[in-house]
ZAVEXDREN-135253 format. One record per residue: residue number from 1; residue in three letters; x, y, z of N, C-alpha, C in turn. Coordinates in nm, 2 decimals. Each point is the difference from the previous one (the first is absolute). Last residue first. Example, Ala and Ser with C-alpha at 12.3 -4.5 7.8 and 13.67 -1.06 7.14 Angstrom:
<atoms>
2,SER,1.28,-0.22,0.71,0.09,0.11,0.00,-0.08,0.11,0.08
1,ALA,0.03,-0.57,-0.01,-0.09,0.12,0.00,0.09,0.12,0.00
</atoms>
This chain:
<atoms>
105,ALA,7.50,15.77,7.06,0.05,-0.04,-0.14,-0.07,-0.12,-0.04
104,GLU,-0.23,0.38,0.32,0.08,-0.13,0.01,0.04,-0.03,-0.14
103,GLY,-0.30,0.36,0.13,0.14,0.04,0.01,0.09,-0.13,0.01
102,THR,-0.48,0.02,-0.08,0.03,0.01,0.15,0.15,0.04,0.02
101,PRO,-0.19,-0.06,-0.44,-0.08,0.10,0.07,0.03,0.01,0.14
100,GLY,0.40,-0.19,-0.30,-0.15,-0.02,0.00,-0.07,0.11,0.08
99,PHE,0.50,0.04,-0.25,-0.07,-0.04,0.13,-0.15,0.00,-0.03
98,ASN,0.52,0.02,-0.25,-0.14,-0.01,-0.02,-0.07,-0.05,0.12
97,LEU,0.48,0.05,-0.03,-0.06,0.13,-0.02,-0.15,0.00,-0.02
96,PRO,0.42,-0.31,0.27,-0.11,0.00,-0.09,-0.06,0.14,-0.01
95,MET,0.52,-0.06,0.10,-0.12,-0.01,0.07,-0.12,0.00,-0.10
94,THR,0.46,0.04,-0.13,0.01,-0.10,0.10,-0.13,-0.02,0.08
93,PRO,0.07,0.17,-0.53,-0.02,0.04,0.14,0.01,-0.11,0.10
92,HIS,0.21,0.06,-0.49,-0.07,-0.11,0.07,-0.02,0.05,0.15
91,GLU,0.20,0.30,-0.29,-0.07,-0.08,-0.10,-0.09,-0.11,0.06
90,GLN,0.12,0.49,0.22,0.04,-0.14,0.00,-0.07,-0.07,-0.11
89,GLU,0.08,0.52,-0.06,-0.09,-0.09,0.07,0.06,-0.14,0.00
88,LYS,0.22,0.52,-0.03,0.00,-0.13,-0.05,-0.10,-0.09,0.08
87,ILE,0.04,0.55,-0.12,-0.02,-0.10,0.11,-0.01,-0.14,-0.06
86,LYS,0.25,0.44,-0.24,-0.12,-0.09,0.01,0.01,-0.09,0.12
85,GLY,0.24,0.47,0.03,0.01,-0.11,-0.09,-0.12,-0.10,0.03
84,HIS,0.09,0.44,0.22,0.09,-0.10,0.04,0.01,-0.13,-0.09
83,ALA,-0.27,0.42,-0.08,0.12,0.05,0.08,0.10,-0.11,0.03
82,LYS,-0.41,-0.09,-0.23,0.07,0.10,-0.08,0.13,0.05,0.07
81,GLU,-0.29,-0.30,0.22,0.07,-0.07,-0.11,0.08,0.10,-0.09
80,PHE,-0.28,0.17,0.35,0.11,-0.08,0.06,0.08,-0.06,-0.11
79,ARG,-0.40,0.21,-0.13,0.11,0.10,0.04,0.12,-0.07,0.06
78,GLN,-0.37,-0.27,-0.11,0.06,0.06,-0.13,0.11,0.10,0.04
77,ILE,-0.24,-0.18,0.35,0.08,-0.10,-0.05,0.07,0.05,-0.13
76,ASN,-0.33,0.27,0.20,0.12,0.00,0.08,0.10,-0.11,-0.05
75,ASP,-0.42,0.03,-0.20,0.07,0.13,-0.03,0.13,0.00,0.08
74,ASN,-0.29,-0.36,0.08,0.05,-0.01,-0.14,0.09,0.12,-0.03
73,LEU,-0.23,-0.01,0.41,0.11,-0.09,0.00,0.06,-0.01,-0.14
72,ALA,-0.38,0.26,0.04,0.11,0.07,0.07,0.12,-0.10,0.01
71,LYS,-0.40,-0.17,-0.19,0.06,0.11,-0.09,0.12,0.06,0.07
70,LEU,-0.24,-0.31,0.26,0.06,-0.07,-0.12,0.07,0.11,-0.09
69,LEU,-0.27,0.16,0.35,0.13,-0.05,0.05,0.08,-0.07,-0.11
68,ARG,-0.43,0.15,-0.10,0.09,0.12,0.02,0.13,-0.05,0.05
67,LYS,-0.33,-0.32,-0.03,0.04,0.04,-0.13,0.09,0.12,0.00
66,ALA,-0.19,-0.15,0.40,0.09,-0.10,-0.04,0.05,0.04,-0.14
65,HIS,-0.33,0.26,0.19,0.13,0.03,0.06,0.10,-0.10,-0.05
64,GLN,-0.44,-0.07,-0.14,0.05,0.13,-0.06,0.14,0.03,0.06
63,PRO,-0.24,-0.37,0.18,0.05,-0.03,-0.14,0.06,0.13,-0.07
62,THR,0.03,-0.02,0.53,-0.11,0.00,-0.09,0.06,-0.03,-0.14
61,LEU,0.26,-0.19,0.43,-0.02,0.11,-0.09,-0.13,-0.01,-0.08
60,ILE,0.33,-0.20,0.44,-0.12,-0.02,-0.07,-0.03,0.13,-0.07
59,ILE,0.44,-0.28,0.23,-0.05,0.13,-0.04,-0.13,-0.03,-0.08
58,ARG,0.36,-0.25,0.38,-0.11,-0.02,-0.10,-0.05,0.14,-0.03
57,SER,0.47,-0.27,0.22,-0.08,0.11,-0.01,-0.11,-0.02,-0.11
56,LYS,0.29,-0.35,0.15,0.06,0.11,0.08,-0.09,0.13,0.00
55,VAL,-0.08,-0.56,-0.06,-0.02,0.13,-0.06,0.05,0.10,0.09
54,LYS,0.23,-0.47,0.03,-0.12,0.07,0.04,-0.01,0.12,-0.08
53,SER,0.25,-0.52,-0.07,0.01,0.15,0.01,-0.13,0.06,0.04
52,LYS,0.31,-0.51,-0.04,-0.13,0.07,0.03,0.03,0.15,0.01
51,PRO,0.35,-0.33,-0.09,-0.12,-0.05,-0.08,-0.13,0.08,0.03
50,VAL,0.55,0.11,-0.01,-0.11,0.01,0.10,-0.13,-0.03,-0.07
49,GLY,0.42,0.02,-0.23,0.01,-0.11,0.10,-0.11,0.01,0.11
48,PRO,0.09,0.45,-0.26,0.05,-0.13,-0.04,0.01,-0.10,0.12
47,MET,-0.36,0.40,0.01,0.14,-0.02,0.02,0.04,-0.14,-0.05
46,ILE,-0.41,0.40,-0.08,0.03,-0.15,0.00,0.15,-0.01,0.01
45,SER,-0.41,0.38,0.10,0.15,-0.02,-0.01,0.03,-0.15,0.02
44,VAL,-0.46,0.31,-0.17,0.06,-0.11,0.08,0.15,0.01,-0.02
43,PHE,-0.50,0.29,-0.08,0.14,0.00,-0.01,0.06,-0.10,0.09
42,ASP,-0.50,0.10,-0.25,0.07,-0.05,0.12,0.15,-0.01,-0.03
41,VAL,-0.47,0.26,-0.20,0.14,-0.03,-0.03,0.06,-0.05,0.13
40,ILE,-0.51,0.08,-0.24,0.07,-0.03,0.12,0.14,-0.04,-0.03
39,PHE,-0.45,0.28,-0.22,0.12,-0.07,-0.03,0.07,-0.02,0.14
38,GLU,-0.56,0.10,-0.12,0.13,0.03,0.06,0.11,-0.09,-0.05
37,SER,-0.48,-0.01,-0.13,0.01,0.13,0.06,0.14,0.04,0.06
36,GLN,-0.14,-0.43,-0.22,-0.06,0.10,-0.08,0.02,0.14,0.05
35,SER,0.37,-0.33,0.14,-0.14,-0.03,-0.01,-0.06,0.11,-0.09
34,HIS,0.53,-0.22,0.07,-0.10,0.10,-0.02,-0.14,-0.05,0.01
33,ASN,0.58,-0.09,0.10,-0.13,-0.05,-0.02,-0.10,0.11,-0.02
32,ILE,0.58,-0.11,0.03,-0.11,0.09,-0.03,-0.13,-0.08,-0.03
31,ILE,0.52,-0.02,0.24,-0.11,-0.09,-0.04,-0.12,0.10,-0.02
30,ALA,0.57,0.04,0.03,-0.13,0.06,0.01,-0.10,-0.09,-0.05
29,LEU,0.55,-0.02,0.17,-0.12,-0.06,-0.06,-0.12,0.08,0.03
28,ASN,0.42,0.10,0.18,0.05,-0.05,-0.13,-0.11,-0.08,-0.07
27,SER,0.09,0.40,0.43,-0.09,-0.10,-0.07,0.07,-0.04,-0.13
26,TYR,0.08,0.31,0.50,0.05,-0.06,-0.12,-0.09,-0.11,-0.05
25,ILE,-0.10,0.47,0.27,-0.01,-0.15,0.02,0.05,-0.06,-0.13
24,GLY,0.05,0.52,0.27,-0.04,-0.09,-0.11,0.00,-0.14,0.04
23,GLN,0.10,0.44,0.23,0.10,-0.10,-0.01,-0.03,-0.10,-0.11
22,ALA,-0.30,0.36,0.12,0.11,0.04,-0.08,0.11,-0.10,-0.02
21,VAL,-0.37,-0.06,0.30,-0.04,-0.02,-0.14,0.11,0.03,-0.09
20,ASN,0.06,0.10,0.45,-0.01,-0.15,-0.02,-0.03,-0.03,-0.14
19,GLU,-0.01,0.46,0.13,0.14,-0.06,0.00,0.00,-0.15,-0.02
18,ASP,-0.39,0.31,-0.21,0.03,-0.05,0.13,0.14,-0.07,-0.01
17,LEU,-0.21,0.38,-0.32,0.06,-0.13,0.00,0.05,-0.04,0.13
16,GLU,-0.40,0.36,-0.23,0.11,-0.02,0.10,0.05,-0.15,-0.02
15,ILE,-0.27,0.41,-0.31,0.03,-0.14,0.02,0.11,-0.02,0.10
14,ASN,-0.37,0.38,-0.21,0.11,-0.01,0.10,0.01,-0.15,0.03
13,ILE,-0.19,0.28,-0.44,-0.03,-0.11,0.09,0.12,-0.01,0.09
12,GLN,-0.22,0.41,-0.35,0.11,-0.08,0.06,-0.05,-0.10,0.10
11,GLY,-0.26,0.34,-0.24,0.05,-0.10,-0.10,0.11,-0.09,0.06
10,GLN,-0.20,0.37,0.25,-0.11,-0.09,-0.04,0.05,-0.12,-0.09
9,LYS,0.29,0.36,0.12,-0.02,-0.10,0.11,-0.11,-0.09,-0.03
8,GLN,0.09,0.34,-0.31,0.11,-0.09,0.01,-0.02,-0.10,0.11
7,LYS,-0.32,0.35,-0.04,-0.01,-0.10,-0.11,0.12,-0.10,0.00
6,LYS,0.01,0.35,0.32,-0.11,-0.09,0.03,-0.02,-0.11,-0.11
5,LYS,0.31,0.35,-0.06,0.05,-0.10,0.10,-0.11,-0.10,0.03
4,ASP,-0.11,0.35,-0.29,0.09,-0.09,-0.06,0.05,-0.10,0.10
3,ASP,-0.29,0.33,0.16,-0.07,-0.09,-0.08,0.10,-0.10,-0.07
2,ALA,0.17,0.36,0.24,-0.05,-0.10,0.09,-0.08,-0.11,-0.07
1,MET,0.16,0.37,-0.24,0.11,-0.08,0.04,-0.05,-0.11,0.09
</atoms>
């Protein structure tokens, strides 16, 4: 029985969520760049009538983790659409979607 508990604990990860992090940060734009060894995702909040915005959060991922994140997002979007209906995309985005190597449009 002690061995079973030990095996369970070895496979578990204890993850804590800090109160400030739990509040989250709103983002309506993600800028993605990559190098040979990492993917960089910058999250930005763009407000109407405000010509300048700052990156609110930056996440740096290995290529392997970026691919796992892509799969997890795709799985979650499929489940969301099954429960709530198709997510409609804007025909003409109000912001540029193609960015150069420096993240500039």
